N, C-alpha and C positions, 0 to 999 in steps of 0.2 A: 664568440668572445663576449666578455662582459666587463665593463668598467666598475671596479669594486672599491677604489680608494683614490684620493687625490691629495697631494701635498707638495708645496713649493714648485708648482708648475708641472710636476710629473703625475701621470695617471698610472695606477696599477691596473693591468688588464689581464683578466683570467682567460686563458685560451684552453679549450678542452675539446676532446672528442669522446667517443663511447668508452675509451679505455684509458686515456692519459689526460693529464692537465699540467699546465705550467703558468707562471705569472711573469709577464713582461712589464717593463716600465717604458713609458713614452712621454716625451715632452713635445706637444704639438707646436709650440712657439719656436723651439730650437731644433726640432726634428731629430732629437736625440733618442735613440732606442737602445734598451738594455735587454738582452736575451741570455738566459742561462743555458749554455750549450752542453752542460753536464747532464741535464735531464733529457730523457729520450725525446719528448715532444719539443723541447727547447732546441735540440740538435736539428730536428726536422725543420723548425722555423728558421734556424740559422742558415741552413742549406737553401732555403727558399726566401731569404730575407728580401730580395728584390720585390717579389710578389706581395709580401706582407707590408713592406713600406708603401707600395702603391695604394693599398687599402687605407693605411693610417694617414698618409699624406693627402689623400683625396677627401678625407673627412674635414669639414670646416671646423674651425676652432670652437665655435659656439655649440657644436654638437658633441663635444667631449664633456660628459657629466656622469656622475655615479648612477649606475642602474641601466645605462645604455647597453643594449644587446645587439649583436649582429652575427649572422651566420655567414660563412664564406668557404670557398673551395680553393685549395692550392693545387695547381696542375703538377702532376708528377712526370718525371722523365722527359721533360721538354726544356728547351732553352727559352725561358720566359722573356728574356731580354730581346730575343729574336722577333717577338711580336711587334716590337717598335722599330724594326729595321724595314724601312719603307721600300727597300729594293727587293724584298723577298715576298713570296706568295704565302698567304695564310690558307691552309687547306681545312675545310669543314666537311668531314665525311659523316653524313647523317644516315648511313645505311645500316646502322646497328642500334641496339637499344640505347646505348650511351654514345653520343657523337664523339668521333676521334678528331681532335683539333691539333694541328701542328704546323710548323713553318718549313718551307722548302725553297730551294733555289732552282729546282728542276721544273721545267715547263713541259707538260704533256701536250702533244700536238693533236690536230684534228678534233679539237673540242668545239662545240657550239659556244660562241662567246656573246655575252650580254653586256653591252655598253649602256650606261645610264647616266642621267643628269636631271636635276630639277632647278627651277627658277622661281623666285618670289618677287612680286612687285609690291613694294610698300605703298606706292601711289594707288594702285587698283585693289589692294588687299586680297590678291588671289595668287595661287601657285600653279605652275605647269610642270609636267613631267614628260620625259622622252626615254624610251627604251629601244635601243637599236640592236637588232639580233643579226649576228653573222654566223651562218651555218657552216658545216664542214666543207661545202663546195665554194666557200668564200662569197656567197650571195647574201644580200642584206634584206632585212624586213624591219619595219618600224611600227611602233605603237606609241601613242601619246594621248594626253588629256589635260583638262583643266580641273583644279580642285579649289573649292571655296574654303581654303584654310590659310593661316598666316604663320607658317612654320617652315623655314628653309631647310632644316634638318629632316623633318618628317617627310617632306616631299621627295627627298632623295631616297628614303626607304620605300615610299609608295612606288617610285619609278622601278625599283628592283622587284617589288611584289608583282606589279603589273607585267613586267617582263617575264618573270618566272611562270606566271599563269599561262603564258603562251608557249611554255617549254615543259609542260606537264609530262610529255612523252620522252623527255631527255633525262638520262641518269647523270651524265657528267657535263658540267657547265663551268665556264670561267666567267666570273663577273668582274668587270673593269669599271671602277668608280673613283671619283675624287673625294668621296665622303668617308672619313674615318669613323664617323658615327654609325654608318651602315655596316662597316666591317666589325668594329669593336663590339657593337651592341649584340650581335649574334654569336661572336666567337669568344667574348670575354664577360660581358656584363650580365647577360640575361639569366645565367644560372644562379648567380648570387642574388639577383632580384627575386627569382622564384623561391629560393630558400627562405627569403625574408618576406614572404607574402607580398611580393611586388613592391618592396620598399627599397630605397637606395641606402647607401652608407650614411647619408645624412638623416635617415629616418623618415624621409618624405616618400609619398606614393609616386611610383614611376608614371610618367606621362605617356599617353598613347598606348596603354597596355594592350588593347585589342589589336592594334597594328603589329605589335611585337609577337603576340600569340599567332597571328596569321602568318607573319614572316617565318617563324619557327616551323609552323605546320606545313607550309608550302615547300619547305626545303627537305621534308621527310623523304627518306630513301634516295637522296641525291648526294653525289660527290661534287663539292663546289670548291673551286680555287678562286680566292679573292686577290685581285691585283689592284693596288692603289696607284693612281696617276695624279700628278699635280694639275689642278684645274687651271684653265686659261694658259696652257703652256705648250701649245702647238702639237698636242696629241690629236691625230686626225679625227677618230671617232668621237672622242670626248668633246672636241670643238664642234662637230656636227650636232651632237646632242645639245650642247650649250646654246648654240645659235638658234636651233629649232625651238627649244623651250622658250627662249626670249621672244621669238617671233610669234609664238602662240599667244603669249600675253599681249603683245602689241596689237594683235588682231581683235582682241576683246574690247568691246565698247566701255 
């Protein structure tokens, strides 16, 4: 997409691929979108309007200017709205050249399950992570650590990475986390970032790129089910991870 014209609060945006193109109009102030469904690419955008709007709405108003370019991917044959249904599992099947990402309500049983959480202390300026592994025999194993970083979202991703390192011999894993950042980053955001040389829809460089690359690499050849749980809401393993992470920080001088 490329912003090619601006008038009366509306921006003309050229959307194109290798074979087709169309122009849409969008007013970021009023969130008003005009698509021509009579054009082939326009009809495709209309069918996937929910995904297109997410891209347009997430852009800050001051990043709308003539000449701005952005590459993006629209997922086909999926219910994109389902990705925001917190009661469903998001499946990330990275056993093929292009990962298969979809939503399901079905739970496969006898999976190794990875429960993770992270904690940040503003007072001590450090983070801690905990990864609790529950194997097929319902036995637990735990890994944890301290990181000299000051980013509560990043430590959540580090917890998953460290847990996955201990599961290199496992093909199928369920990850249970209270971090939407951890789930959405790998299943939605990362591919558009890569298309744009690791830049966001705002045109800014993605933070913590090397962690995202490691996260993607360590999930190669794995089938992963992401389950989101509400933090601090009486989920047993999530509570264990949360309390252990806080205790790790409390022990630090």
